C-alpha positions in Angstrom: -44.2 -27.8 -4.9 -45.8 -28.6 -1.5 -48.6 -26.1 -1.9 -49.4 -26.9 -5.4 -49.2 -30.6 -5.0 -50.8 -31.1 -1.6 -52.2 -28.1 0.1 -53.9 -26.3 -2.9 -56.0 -29.5 -3.9 -57.1 -29.9 -0.2 -58.1 -26.4 0.3 -59.9 -26.2 -3.0 -61.9 -29.2 -1.9 -62.6 -27.7 1.3 -63.6 -24.2 -0.2 -65.9 -26.0 -2.4 -67.7 -27.9 0.2 -67.8 -24.8 2.5 -69.3 -22.7 -0.4 -71.9 -25.5 -1.0 -72.8 -25.4 2.8 -73.1 -21.6 2.6 -75.4 -21.7 -0.4 -77.5 -24.0 1.7 -77.5 -21.7 4.6 -75.7 -24.2 6.8 -72.5 -22.2 7.3 -72.2 -18.6 7.9 -71.5 -16.3 4.8 -67.9 -15.4 4.3 -64.8 -16.1 2.1 -64.6 -19.9 2.0 -60.9 -19.8 2.3 -61.0 -17.9 5.5 -63.6 -20.2 6.8 -61.3 -23.1 6.0 -58.5 -21.4 7.8 -60.8 -20.9 10.9 -61.4 -24.7 10.8 -57.6 -25.4 10.6 -57.1 -23.0 13.5 -59.9 -24.6 15.5 -58.4 -28.0 15.1 -55.0 -26.7 16.3 -56.4 -26.7 19.9 -56.1 -30.4 20.0 -52.5 -30.7 18.7 -51.6 -27.8 21.3 -53.4 -29.5 24.2 -50.3 -29.4 26.4 -49.9 -25.7 26.0 -53.6 -25.3 26.8 -53.3 -27.4 29.8 -50.3 -25.4 30.9 -52.1 -22.1 30.5 -55.4 -23.1 31.9 -54.7 -26.0 34.4 -57.6 -27.9 32.6 -57.4 -31.2 30.7 -57.8 -30.5 27.2 -59.2 -34.0 26.5 -61.9 -33.8 29.1 -65.5 -34.1 27.8 -66.4 -30.7 29.2 -63.4 -28.9 27.6 -64.0 -30.6 24.3 -67.7 -29.7 24.3 -66.9 -26.1 25.1 -64.7 -25.8 22.4 -66.9 -27.6 19.9 -69.9 -25.3 21.0 -67.7 -22.1 20.4 -66.6 -23.3 17.0 -70.1 -24.1 16.0 -71.3 -20.7 17.1 -68.7 -19.2 15.0 -69.3 -21.1 11.8 -73.0 -21.8 11.9 -76.0 -19.3 11.4 -77.6 -18.4 14.7 -80.5 -20.8 14.4 -78.3 -23.6 13.4 -75.9 -23.0 16.2 -78.6 -23.1 18.7 -79.9 -26.3 17.4 -76.6 -28.0 17.3 -75.9 -27.1 21.0 
């Protein structure tokens, strides 16, 4: 029920937008559902910031740590030229 009513509509919309971005060359090629899960996983960094801080001794909310995380996510998702421009 939860998947059919809430999760599937959200992921279908995400997949559609990701596929559109891939068609335009904005996002790397790959299964849009996998890309959607990469995005979900990347955002988990922020909900698990206390764990990150305990493991690393760094403040997960610092501008430097956030920028490092964003840069890595962009390099994973964007084609090489777009990732360089975004940085």
